[in-house]
PyMOL Python script that loads the backbone (N, CA, C, O; Angstrom):
from pymol import cmd

cmd.read_pdbstr("""\
ATOM      1  N   MET A   1      -3.089  -1.347 -13.616  1.00  0.00           N
ATOM      2  CA  MET A   1      -2.282  -0.265 -13.095  1.00  0.00           C
ATOM      3  C   MET A   1      -0.818  -0.576 -13.415  1.00  0.00           C
ATOM      4  O   MET A   1      -0.329  -1.660 -13.098  1.00  0.00           O
ATOM      5  N   ASP A   2      -0.118   0.375 -14.043  1.00  0.00           N
ATOM      6  CA  ASP A   2       1.285   0.140 -14.366  1.00  0.00           C
ATOM      7  C   ASP A   2       2.180   0.558 -13.186  1.00  0.00           C
ATOM      8  O   ASP A   2       1.697   1.077 -12.179  1.00  0.00           O
ATOM      9  N   ASP A   3       3.481   0.322 -13.333  1.00  0.00           N
ATOM     10  CA  ASP A   3       4.416   0.593 -12.240  1.00  0.00           C
ATOM     11  C   ASP A   3       4.406   2.067 -11.828  1.00  0.00           C
ATOM     12  O   ASP A   3       4.456   2.384 -10.639  1.00  0.00           O
ATOM     13  N   LYS A   4       4.343   2.955 -12.805  1.00  0.00           N
ATOM     14  CA  LYS A   4       4.347   4.385 -12.508  1.00  0.00           C
ATOM     15  C   LYS A   4       3.111   4.759 -11.683  1.00  0.00           C
ATOM     16  O   LYS A   4       3.208   5.526 -10.725  1.00  0.00           O
ATOM     17  N   GLU A   5       1.972   4.224 -12.052  1.00  0.00           N
ATOM     18  CA  GLU A   5       0.733   4.483 -11.310  1.00  0.00           C
ATOM     19  C   GLU A   5       0.809   3.900  -9.902  1.00  0.00           C
ATOM     20  O   GLU A   5       0.334   4.512  -8.946  1.00  0.00           O
ATOM     21  N   LEU A   6       1.406   2.717  -9.777  1.00  0.00           N
ATOM     22  CA  LEU A   6       1.567   2.096  -8.457  1.00  0.00           C
ATOM     23  C   LEU A   6       2.458   2.950  -7.559  1.00  0.00           C
ATOM     24  O   LEU A   6       2.140   3.169  -6.390  1.00  0.00           O
ATOM     25  N   LEU A   7       3.565   3.427  -8.103  1.00  0.00           N
ATOM     26  CA  LEU A   7       4.464   4.266  -7.317  1.00  0.00           C
ATOM     27  C   LEU A   7       3.779   5.569  -6.915  1.00  0.00           C
ATOM     28  O   LEU A   7       3.993   6.066  -5.809  1.00  0.00           O
ATOM     29  N   HIS A   8       2.971   6.113  -7.789  1.00  0.00           N
ATOM     30  CA  HIS A   8       2.210   7.319  -7.469  1.00  0.00           C
ATOM     31  C   HIS A   8       1.222   7.030  -6.336  1.00  0.00           C
ATOM     32  O   HIS A   8       1.082   7.831  -5.411  1.00  0.00           O
ATOM     33  N   ARG A   9       0.549   5.902  -6.410  1.00  0.00           N
ATOM     34  CA  ARG A   9      -0.408   5.515  -5.368  1.00  0.00           C
ATOM     35  C   ARG A   9       0.302   5.324  -4.029  1.00  0.00           C
ATOM     36  O   ARG A   9      -0.208   5.742  -2.990  1.00  0.00           O
ATOM     37  N   ILE A  10       1.471   4.699  -4.052  1.00  0.00           N
ATOM     38  CA  ILE A  10       2.256   4.499  -2.827  1.00  0.00           C
ATOM     39  C   ILE A  10       2.608   5.851  -2.215  1.00  0.00           C
ATOM     40  O   ILE A  10       2.495   6.031  -1.002  1.00  0.00           O
ATOM     41  N   THR A  11       3.030   6.793  -3.039  1.00  0.00           N
ATOM     42  CA  THR A  11       3.363   8.130  -2.564  1.00  0.00           C
ATOM     43  C   THR A  11       2.151   8.803  -1.933  1.00  0.00           C
ATOM     44  O   THR A  11       2.270   9.437  -0.884  1.00  0.00           O
ATOM     45  N   GLU A  12       0.995   8.672  -2.559  1.00  0.00           N
ATOM     46  CA  GLU A  12      -0.232   9.251  -2.007  1.00  0.00           C
ATOM     47  C   GLU A  12      -0.562   8.659  -0.639  1.00  0.00           C
ATOM     48  O   GLU A  12      -0.923   9.384   0.288  1.00  0.00           O
ATOM     49  N   LEU A  13      -0.437   7.344  -0.519  1.00  0.00           N
ATOM     50  CA  LEU A  13      -0.745   6.678   0.747  1.00  0.00           C
ATOM     51  C   LEU A  13       0.219   7.096   1.848  1.00  0.00           C
ATOM     52  O   LEU A  13      -0.197   7.330   2.983  1.00  0.00           O
ATOM     53  N   VAL A  14       1.501   7.193   1.521  1.00  0.00           N
ATOM     54  CA  VAL A  14       2.503   7.617   2.506  1.00  0.00           C
ATOM     55  C   VAL A  14       2.241   9.060   2.919  1.00  0.00           C
ATOM     56  O   VAL A  14       2.331   9.395   4.100  1.00  0.00           O
ATOM     57  N   ASP A  15       1.919   9.910   1.959  1.00  0.00           N
ATOM     58  CA  ASP A  15       1.602  11.308   2.281  1.00  0.00           C
ATOM     59  C   ASP A  15       0.397  11.391   3.217  1.00  0.00           C
ATOM     60  O   ASP A  15       0.406  12.160   4.178  1.00  0.00           O
ATOM     61  N   GLU A  16      -0.634  10.601   2.937  1.00  0.00           N
ATOM     62  CA  GLU A  16      -1.814  10.603   3.805  1.00  0.00           C
ATOM     63  C   GLU A  16      -1.458  10.121   5.206  1.00  0.00           C
ATOM     64  O   GLU A  16      -1.949  10.662   6.197  1.00  0.00           O
ATOM     65  N   GLU A  17      -0.611   9.112   5.287  1.00  0.00           N
ATOM     66  CA  GLU A  17      -0.177   8.606   6.587  1.00  0.00           C
ATOM     67  C   GLU A  17       0.523   9.709   7.387  1.00  0.00           C
ATOM     68  O   GLU A  17       0.252   9.890   8.574  1.00  0.00           O
ATOM     69  N   HIS A  18       1.417  10.436   6.733  1.00  0.00           N
ATOM     70  CA  HIS A  18       2.130  11.523   7.420  1.00  0.00           C
ATOM     71  C   HIS A  18       1.168  12.632   7.857  1.00  0.00           C
ATOM     72  O   HIS A  18       1.288  13.163   8.961  1.00  0.00           O
ATOM     73  N   GLN A  19       0.221  12.977   6.992  1.00  0.00           N
ATOM     74  CA  GLN A  19      -0.765  14.005   7.336  1.00  0.00           C
ATOM     75  C   GLN A  19      -1.617  13.562   8.532  1.00  0.00           C
ATOM     76  O   GLN A  19      -1.905  14.359   9.425  1.00  0.00           O
ATOM     77  N   LEU A  20      -2.011  12.300   8.540  1.00  0.00           N
ATOM     78  CA  LEU A  20      -2.817  11.774   9.633  1.00  0.00           C
ATOM     79  C   LEU A  20      -2.056  11.847  10.955  1.00  0.00           C
ATOM     80  O   LEU A  20      -2.608  12.245  11.981  1.00  0.00           O
ATOM     81  N   ARG A  21      -0.799  11.463  10.917  1.00  0.00           N
ATOM     82  CA  ARG A  21       0.014  11.511  12.142  1.00  0.00           C
ATOM     83  C   ARG A  21       0.191  12.958  12.622  1.00  0.00           C
ATOM     84  O   ARG A  21       0.169  13.221  13.825  1.00  0.00           O
ATOM     85  N   THR A  22       0.363  13.877  11.697  1.00  0.00           N
ATOM     86  CA  THR A  22       0.500  15.292  12.045  1.00  0.00           C
ATOM     87  C   THR A  22      -0.787  15.817  12.667  1.00  0.00           C
ATOM     88  O   THR A  22      -0.751  16.536  13.666  1.00  0.00           O
ATOM     89  N   ARG A  23      -1.914  15.461  12.081  1.00  0.00           N
ATOM     90  CA  ARG A  23      -3.214  15.888  12.618  1.00  0.00           C
ATOM     91  C   ARG A  23      -3.448  15.298  14.002  1.00  0.00           C
ATOM     92  O   ARG A  23      -4.029  15.952  14.868  1.00  0.00           O
ATOM     93  N   ARG A  24      -2.999  14.067  14.212  1.00  0.00           N
ATOM     94  CA  ARG A  24      -3.160  13.410  15.523  1.00  0.00           C
ATOM     95  C   ARG A  24      -2.367  14.156  16.579  1.00  0.00           C
ATOM     96  O   ARG A  24      -2.870  14.411  17.673  1.00  0.00           O
ATOM     97  N   VAL A  25      -1.125  14.509  16.257  1.00  0.00           N
ATOM     98  CA  VAL A  25      -0.283  15.242  17.197  1.00  0.00           C
ATOM     99  C   VAL A  25      -0.914  16.595  17.536  1.00  0.00           C
ATOM    100  O   VAL A  25      -0.825  17.062  18.671  1.00  0.00           O
ATOM    101  N   ALA A  26      -1.553  17.219  16.542  1.00  0.00           N
ATOM    102  CA  ALA A  26      -2.201  18.517  16.752  1.00  0.00           C
ATOM    103  C   ALA A  26      -3.533  18.381  17.483  1.00  0.00           C
ATOM    104  O   ALA A  26      -4.139  19.389  17.848  1.00  0.00           O
ATOM    105  N   GLY A  27      -3.997  17.156  17.702  1.00  0.00           N
ATOM    106  CA  GLY A  27      -5.251  16.931  18.408  1.00  0.00           C
ATOM    107  C   GLY A  27      -6.481  17.013  17.530  1.00  0.00           C
ATOM    108  O   GLY A  27      -7.602  17.107  18.030  1.00  0.00           O
ATOM    109  N   ASP A  28      -6.277  16.977  16.211  1.00  0.00           N
ATOM    110  CA  ASP A  28      -7.398  17.081  15.272  1.00  0.00           C
ATOM    111  C   ASP A  28      -8.050  15.739  14.933  1.00  0.00           C
ATOM    112  O   ASP A  28      -9.102  15.702  14.295  1.00  0.00           O
ATOM    113  N   VAL A  29      -7.426  14.639  15.359  1.00  0.00           N
ATOM    114  CA  VAL A  29      -7.941  13.304  15.048  1.00  0.00           C
ATOM    115  C   VAL A  29      -7.946  12.471  16.319  1.00  0.00           C
ATOM    116  O   VAL A  29      -6.970  12.462  17.068  1.00  0.00           O
ATOM    117  N   ALA A  30      -9.041  11.776  16.557  1.00  0.00           N
ATOM    118  CA  ALA A  30      -9.137  10.905  17.727  1.00  0.00           C
ATOM    119  C   ALA A  30      -8.214   9.702  17.560  1.00  0.00           C
ATOM    120  O   ALA A  30      -7.965   9.252  16.441  1.00  0.00           O
ATOM    121  N   SER A  31      -7.722   9.199  18.646  1.00  0.00           N
ATOM    122  CA  SER A  31      -6.784   8.079  18.627  1.00  0.00           C
ATOM    123  C   SER A  31      -7.358   6.853  17.928  1.00  0.00           C
ATOM    124  O   SER A  31      -6.673   6.229  17.117  1.00  0.00           O
ATOM    125  N   ASP A  32      -8.619   6.493  18.234  1.00  0.00           N
ATOM    126  CA  ASP A  32      -9.201   5.302  17.623  1.00  0.00           C
ATOM    127  C   ASP A  32      -9.403   5.496  16.123  1.00  0.00           C
ATOM    128  O   ASP A  32      -9.270   4.545  15.353  1.00  0.00           O
ATOM    129  N   GLU A  33      -9.718   6.702  15.709  1.00  0.00           N
ATOM    130  CA  GLU A  33      -9.863   6.988  14.275  1.00  0.00           C
ATOM    131  C   GLU A  33      -8.507   6.863  13.579  1.00  0.00           C
ATOM    132  O   GLU A  33      -8.407   6.321  12.478  1.00  0.00           O
ATOM    133  N   GLU A  34      -7.470   7.374  14.239  1.00  0.00           N
ATOM    134  CA  GLU A  34      -6.122   7.291  13.684  1.00  0.00           C
ATOM    135  C   GLU A  34      -5.694   5.834  13.525  1.00  0.00           C
ATOM    136  O   GLU A  34      -5.186   5.443  12.474  1.00  0.00           O
ATOM    137  N   VAL A  35      -5.899   5.042  14.561  1.00  0.00           N
ATOM    138  CA  VAL A  35      -5.491   3.638  14.536  1.00  0.00           C
ATOM    139  C   VAL A  35      -6.191   2.896  13.402  1.00  0.00           C
ATOM    140  O   VAL A  35      -5.563   2.130  12.671  1.00  0.00           O
ATOM    141  N   SER A  36      -7.474   3.123  13.264  1.00  0.00           N
ATOM    142  CA  SER A  36      -8.248   2.456  12.219  1.00  0.00           C
ATOM    143  C   SER A  36      -7.758   2.851  10.823  1.00  0.00           C
ATOM    144  O   SER A  36      -7.544   1.994   9.965  1.00  0.00           O
ATOM    145  N   ARG A  37      -7.587   4.142  10.610  1.00  0.00           N
ATOM    146  CA  ARG A  37      -7.160   4.611   9.284  1.00  0.00           C
ATOM    147  C   ARG A  37      -5.726   4.198   8.998  1.00  0.00           C
ATOM    148  O   ARG A  37      -5.406   3.843   7.863  1.00  0.00           O
ATOM    149  N   LEU A  38      -4.853   4.233  10.001  1.00  0.00           N
ATOM    150  CA  LEU A  38      -3.467   3.799   9.799  1.00  0.00           C
ATOM    151  C   LEU A  38      -3.410   2.329   9.401  1.00  0.00           C
ATOM    152  O   LEU A  38      -2.628   1.946   8.531  1.00  0.00           O
ATOM    153  N   ARG A  39      -4.236   1.513  10.038  1.00  0.00           N
ATOM    154  CA  ARG A  39      -4.276   0.091   9.687  1.00  0.00           C
ATOM    155  C   ARG A  39      -4.680  -0.071   8.220  1.00  0.00           C
ATOM    156  O   ARG A  39      -4.085  -0.858   7.484  1.00  0.00           O
ATOM    157  N   ASP A  40      -5.689   0.679   7.813  1.00  0.00           N
ATOM    158  CA  ASP A  40      -6.145   0.635   6.429  1.00  0.00           C
ATOM    159  C   ASP A  40      -5.046   1.091   5.470  1.00  0.00           C
ATOM    160  O   ASP A  40      -4.825   0.470   4.430  1.00  0.00           O
ATOM    161  N   LEU A  41      -4.363   2.174   5.822  1.00  0.00           N
ATOM    162  CA  LEU A  41      -3.278   2.680   4.976  1.00  0.00           C
ATOM    163  C   LEU A  41      -2.140   1.667   4.865  1.00  0.00           C
ATOM    164  O   LEU A  41      -1.613   1.434   3.777  1.00  0.00           O
ATOM    165  N   GLU A  42      -1.764   1.067   5.990  1.00  0.00           N
ATOM    166  CA  GLU A  42      -0.682   0.082   5.985  1.00  0.00           C
ATOM    167  C   GLU A  42      -1.030  -1.126   5.124  1.00  0.00           C
ATOM    168  O   GLU A  42      -0.185  -1.629   4.384  1.00  0.00           O
ATOM    169  N   GLU A  43      -2.257  -1.586   5.218  1.00  0.00           N
ATOM    170  CA  GLU A  43      -2.674  -2.733   4.408  1.00  0.00           C
ATOM    171  C   GLU A  43      -2.698  -2.371   2.925  1.00  0.00           C
ATOM    172  O   GLU A  43      -2.309  -3.180   2.084  1.00  0.00           O
ATOM    173  N   SER A  44      -3.146  -1.178   2.604  1.00  0.00           N
ATOM    174  CA  SER A  44      -3.149  -0.729   1.213  1.00  0.00           C
ATOM    175  C   SER A  44      -1.726  -0.617   0.676  1.00  0.00           C
ATOM    176  O   SER A  44      -1.446  -0.996  -0.461  1.00  0.00           O
ATOM    177  N   LEU A  45      -0.835  -0.089   1.512  1.00  0.00           N
ATOM    178  CA  LEU A  45       0.570   0.001   1.100  1.00  0.00           C
ATOM    179  C   LEU A  45       1.168  -1.388   0.882  1.00  0.00           C
ATOM    180  O   LEU A  45       1.892  -1.607  -0.090  1.00  0.00           O
ATOM    181  N   ASP A  46       0.871  -2.315   1.770  1.00  0.00           N
ATOM    182  CA  ASP A  46       1.364  -3.685   1.599  1.00  0.00           C
ATOM    183  C   ASP A  46       0.892  -4.271   0.272  1.00  0.00           C
ATOM    184  O   ASP A  46       1.665  -4.917  -0.436  1.00  0.00           O
ATOM    185  N   GLN A  47      -0.360  -4.048  -0.059  1.00  0.00           N
ATOM    186  CA  GLN A  47      -0.899  -4.553  -1.327  1.00  0.00           C
ATOM    187  C   GLN A  47      -0.182  -3.923  -2.515  1.00  0.00           C
ATOM    188  O   GLN A  47       0.171  -4.618  -3.468  1.00  0.00           O
ATOM    189  N   CYS A  48       0.033  -2.622  -2.463  1.00  0.00           N
ATOM    190  CA  CYS A  48       0.702  -1.935  -3.567  1.00  0.00           C
ATOM    191  C   CYS A  48       2.134  -2.431  -3.737  1.00  0.00           C
ATOM    192  O   CYS A  48       2.565  -2.721  -4.853  1.00  0.00           O
ATOM    193  N   TRP A  49       2.870  -2.529  -2.635  1.00  0.00           N
ATOM    194  CA  TRP A  49       4.251  -3.010  -2.725  1.00  0.00           C
ATOM    195  C   TRP A  49       4.303  -4.447  -3.236  1.00  0.00           C
ATOM    196  O   TRP A  49       5.164  -4.789  -4.047  1.00  0.00           O
ATOM    197  N   ASP A  50       3.389  -5.280  -2.766  1.00  0.00           N
ATOM    198  CA  ASP A  50       3.331  -6.672  -3.224  1.00  0.00           C
ATOM    199  C   ASP A  50       3.105  -6.719  -4.736  1.00  0.00           C
ATOM    200  O   ASP A  50       3.798  -7.447  -5.447  1.00  0.00           O
ATOM    201  N   LEU A  51       2.153  -5.954  -5.217  1.00  0.00           N
ATOM    202  CA  LEU A  51       1.857  -5.943  -6.647  1.00  0.00           C
ATOM    203  C   LEU A  51       3.042  -5.420  -7.445  1.00  0.00           C
ATOM    204  O   LEU A  51       3.375  -5.979  -8.490  1.00  0.00           O
ATOM    205  N   LEU A  52       3.678  -4.367  -6.976  1.00  0.00           N
ATOM    206  CA  LEU A  52       4.829  -3.809  -7.684  1.00  0.00           C
ATOM    207  C   LEU A  52       5.969  -4.825  -7.761  1.00  0.00           C
ATOM    208  O   LEU A  52       6.568  -5.000  -8.822  1.00  0.00           O
ATOM    209  N   ARG A  53       6.273  -5.495  -6.649  1.00  0.00           N
ATOM    210  CA  ARG A  53       7.338  -6.509  -6.651  1.00  0.00           C
ATOM    211  C   ARG A  53       7.013  -7.653  -7.612  1.00  0.00           C
ATOM    212  O   ARG A  53       7.881  -8.132  -8.343  1.00  0.00           O
ATOM    213  N   ARG A  54       5.754  -8.082  -7.599  1.00  0.00           N
ATOM    214  CA  ARG A  54       5.358  -9.194  -8.470  1.00  0.00           C
ATOM    215  C   ARG A  54       5.378  -8.782  -9.939  1.00  0.00           C
ATOM    216  O   ARG A  54       5.727  -9.590 -10.799  1.00  0.00           O
ATOM    217  N   ARG A  55       5.009  -7.545 -10.235  1.00  0.00           N
ATOM    218  CA  ARG A  55       5.066  -7.046 -11.618  1.00  0.00           C
ATOM    219  C   ARG A  55       6.517  -7.000 -12.103  1.00  0.00           C
ATOM    220  O   ARG A  55       6.810  -7.378 -13.237  1.00  0.00           O
ATOM    221  N   ARG A  56       7.413  -6.539 -11.245  1.00  0.00           N
ATOM    222  CA  ARG A  56       8.828  -6.473 -11.610  1.00  0.00           C
ATOM    223  C   ARG A  56       9.403  -7.870 -11.801  1.00  0.00           C
ATOM    224  O   ARG A  56      10.186  -8.095 -12.723  1.00  0.00           O
ATOM    225  N   ALA A  57       9.028  -8.803 -10.948  1.00  0.00           N
ATOM    226  CA  ALA A  57       9.504 -10.184 -11.083  1.00  0.00           C
ATOM    227  C   ALA A  57       8.980 -10.805 -12.376  1.00  0.00           C
ATOM    228  O   ALA A  57       9.714 -11.512 -13.066  1.00  0.00           O
ATOM    229  N   ALA A  58       7.734 -10.548 -12.700  1.00  0.00           N
ATOM    230  CA  ALA A  58       7.160 -11.069 -13.943  1.00  0.00           C
ATOM    231  C   ALA A  58       7.924 -10.526 -15.146  1.00  0.00           C
ATOM    232  O   ALA A  58       8.258 -11.272 -16.066  1.00  0.00           O
ATOM    233  N   ARG A  59       8.197  -9.233 -15.134  1.00  0.00           N
ATOM    234  CA  ARG A  59       8.927  -8.609 -16.242  1.00  0.00           C
ATOM    235  C   ARG A  59      10.302  -9.258 -16.400  1.00  0.00           C
ATOM    236  O   ARG A  59      10.718  -9.563 -17.518  1.00  0.00           O
ATOM    237  N   GLU A  60      11.011  -9.472 -15.281  1.00  0.00           N
ATOM    238  CA  GLU A  60      12.332 -10.100 -15.331  1.00  0.00           C
ATOM    239  C   GLU A  60      12.263 -11.533 -15.851  1.00  0.00           C
ATOM    240  O   GLU A  60      13.217 -12.030 -16.450  1.00  0.00           O
ATOM    241  N   ALA A  61      11.130 -12.191 -15.617  1.00  0.00           N
ATOM    242  CA  ALA A  61      10.955 -13.577 -16.066  1.00  0.00           C
ATOM    243  C   ALA A  61      10.416 -13.643 -17.496  1.00  0.00           C
ATOM    244  O   ALA A  61      10.173 -14.729 -18.022  1.00  0.00           O
ATOM    245  N   GLY A  62      10.231 -12.480 -18.122  1.00  0.00           N
ATOM    246  CA  GLY A  62       9.742 -12.460 -19.491  1.00  0.00           C
ATOM    247  C   GLY A  62       8.239 -12.603 -19.607  1.00  0.00           C
ATOM    248  O   GLY A  62       7.720 -12.915 -20.679  1.00  0.00           O
ATOM    249  N   ILE A  63       7.542 -12.375 -18.513  1.00  0.00           N
ATOM    250  CA  ILE A  63       6.079 -12.472 -18.487  1.00  0.00           C
ATOM    251  C   ILE A  63       5.509 -11.056 -18.527  1.00  0.00           C
ATOM    252  O   ILE A  63       6.087 -10.129 -17.960  1.00  0.00           O
ATOM    253  N   ASP A  64       4.385 -10.901 -19.192  1.00  0.00           N
ATOM    254  CA  ASP A  64       3.725  -9.603 -19.260  1.00  0.00           C
ATOM    255  C   ASP A  64       3.287  -9.190 -17.860  1.00  0.00           C
ATOM    256  O   ASP A  64       2.457  -9.873 -17.261  1.00  0.00           O
ATOM    257  N   PRO A  65       3.818  -8.091 -17.317  1.00  0.00           N
ATOM    258  CA  PRO A  65       3.446  -7.677 -15.962  1.00  0.00           C
ATOM    259  C   PRO A  65       1.974  -7.297 -15.841  1.00  0.00           C
ATOM    260  O   PRO A  65       1.429  -7.281 -14.737  1.00  0.00           O
ATOM    261  N   ASN A  66       1.336  -6.997 -16.943  1.00  0.00           N
ATOM    262  CA  ASN A  66      -0.082  -6.647 -16.897  1.00  0.00           C
ATOM    263  C   ASN A  66      -0.974  -7.852 -16.598  1.00  0.00           C
ATOM    264  O   ASN A  66      -2.162  -7.701 -16.313  1.00  0.00           O
ATOM    265  N   GLU A  67      -0.393  -9.039 -16.665  1.00  0.00           N
ATOM    266  CA  GLU A  67      -1.141 -10.253 -16.330  1.00  0.00           C
ATOM    267  C   GLU A  67      -1.174 -10.503 -14.820  1.00  0.00           C
ATOM    268  O   GLU A  67      -1.949 -11.330 -14.339  1.00  0.00           O
ATOM    269  N   VAL A  68      -0.331  -9.787 -14.080  1.00  0.00           N
ATOM    270  CA  VAL A  68      -0.264  -9.945 -12.623  1.00  0.00           C
ATOM    271  C   VAL A  68      -1.411  -9.165 -11.993  1.00  0.00           C
ATOM    272  O   VAL A  68      -1.597  -7.980 -12.270  1.00  0.00           O
ATOM    273  N   GLU A  69      -2.165  -9.833 -11.157  1.00  0.00           N
ATOM    274  CA  GLU A  69      -3.308  -9.197 -10.506  1.00  0.00           C
ATOM    275  C   GLU A  69      -3.014  -8.929  -9.035  1.00  0.00           C
ATOM    276  O   GLU A  69      -2.211  -9.618  -8.406  1.00  0.00           O
ATOM    277  N   GLU A  70      -3.676  -7.922  -8.512  1.00  0.00           N
ATOM    278  CA  GLU A  70      -3.538  -7.589  -7.102  1.00  0.00           C
ATOM    279  C   GLU A  70      -4.092  -8.723  -6.241  1.00  0.00           C
ATOM    280  O   GLU A  70      -5.161  -9.266  -6.520  1.00  0.00           O
ATOM    281  N   ARG A  71      -3.356  -9.065  -5.205  1.00  0.00           N
ATOM    282  CA  ARG A  71      -3.814 -10.101  -4.282  1.00  0.00           C
ATOM    283  C   ARG A  71      -4.725  -9.483  -3.226  1.00  0.00           C
ATOM    284  O   ARG A  71      -4.597  -8.299  -2.913  1.00  0.00           O
ATOM    285  N   PRO A  72      -5.643 -10.276  -2.675  1.00  0.00           N
ATOM    286  CA  PRO A  72      -6.516  -9.770  -1.607  1.00  0.00           C
ATOM    287  C   PRO A  72      -5.703  -9.377  -0.372  1.00  0.00           C
ATOM    288  O   PRO A  72      -4.645  -9.945  -0.101  1.00  0.00           O
ATOM    289  N   ARG A  73      -6.211  -8.410   0.357  1.00  0.00           N
ATOM    290  CA  ARG A  73      -5.528  -7.961   1.581  1.00  0.00           C
ATOM    291  C   ARG A  73      -5.272  -9.113   2.543  1.00  0.00           C
ATOM    292  O   ARG A  73      -4.199  -9.205   3.139  1.00  0.00           O
ATOM    293  N   THR A  74      -6.249  -9.980   2.691  1.00  0.00           N
ATOM    294  CA  THR A  74      -6.093 -11.086   3.647  1.00  0.00           C
ATOM    295  C   THR A  74      -4.905 -11.959   3.279  1.00  0.00           C
ATOM    296  O   THR A  74      -4.203 -12.455   4.160  1.00  0.00           O
ATOM    297  N   GLN A  75      -4.675 -12.149   1.991  1.00  0.00           N
ATOM    298  CA  GLN A  75      -3.528 -12.961   1.563  1.00  0.00           C
ATOM    299  C   GLN A  75      -2.222 -12.219   1.807  1.00  0.00           C
ATOM    300  O   GLN A  75      -1.275 -12.790   2.350  1.00  0.00           O
ATOM    301  N   VAL A  76      -2.164 -10.960   1.412  1.00  0.00           N
ATOM    302  CA  VAL A  76      -0.949 -10.177   1.576  1.00  0.00           C
ATOM    303  C   VAL A  76      -0.608 -10.009   3.057  1.00  0.00           C
ATOM    304  O   VAL A  76       0.555 -10.118   3.444  1.00  0.00           O
ATOM    305  N   GLU A  77      -1.613  -9.747   3.875  1.00  0.00           N
ATOM    306  CA  GLU A  77      -1.389  -9.552   5.302  1.00  0.00           C
ATOM    307  C   GLU A  77      -1.067 -10.848   6.018  1.00  0.00           C
ATOM    308  O   GLU A  77      -0.583 -10.815   7.149  1.00  0.00           O
ATOM    309  N   GLY A  78      -1.317 -11.985   5.397  1.00  0.00           N
ATOM    310  CA  GLY A  78      -1.047 -13.275   6.016  1.00  0.00           C
ATOM    311  C   GLY A  78       0.369 -13.779   5.805  1.00  0.00           C
ATOM    312  O   GLY A  78       0.726 -14.835   6.327  1.00  0.00           O
ATOM    313  N   TYR A  79       1.188 -13.047   5.050  1.00  0.00           N
ATOM    314  CA  TYR A  79       2.566 -13.473   4.798  1.00  0.00           C
ATOM    315  C   TYR A  79       3.379 -13.448   6.078  1.00  0.00           C
ATOM    316  O   TYR A  79       3.179 -12.580   6.927  1.00  0.00           O
ATOM    317  N   SER A  80       4.283 -14.382   6.219  1.00  0.00           N
ATOM    318  CA  SER A  80       5.213 -14.391   7.350  1.00  0.00           C
ATOM    319  C   SER A  80       6.345 -13.432   7.059  1.00  0.00           C
ATOM    320  O   SER A  80       6.789 -13.295   5.919  1.00  0.00           O
ATOM    321  N   GLN A  81       6.803 -12.773   8.102  1.00  0.00           N
ATOM    322  CA  GLN A  81       7.929 -11.835   7.941  1.00  0.00           C
ATOM    323  C   GLN A  81       9.228 -12.527   8.230  1.00  0.00           C
ATOM    324  O   GLN A  81      10.289 -11.908   8.150  1.00  0.00           O
TER     325      GLN A  81
END
""", "prot")
cmd.dss("prot")
cmd.show_as("cartoon", "prot")
cmd.util.cbc("prot")
cmd.orient("prot")
């Protein structure tokens, strides 16, 4: 996945997050369903942002960004803030 595709995916995930929150406010989605899906969306977004940052860093270091692979969710979610 190239940078343009990653940014498109990030936009899709953010749009879905906003739609989910809107549906929740309207009473169309149960709270537990919202929480579960939001967690999934947040983790997916974290993975996408991590991959995009690492691809950009690789490019700046003169490394082919296509060699950078997506990290597992457990690894990305385990980072300290």
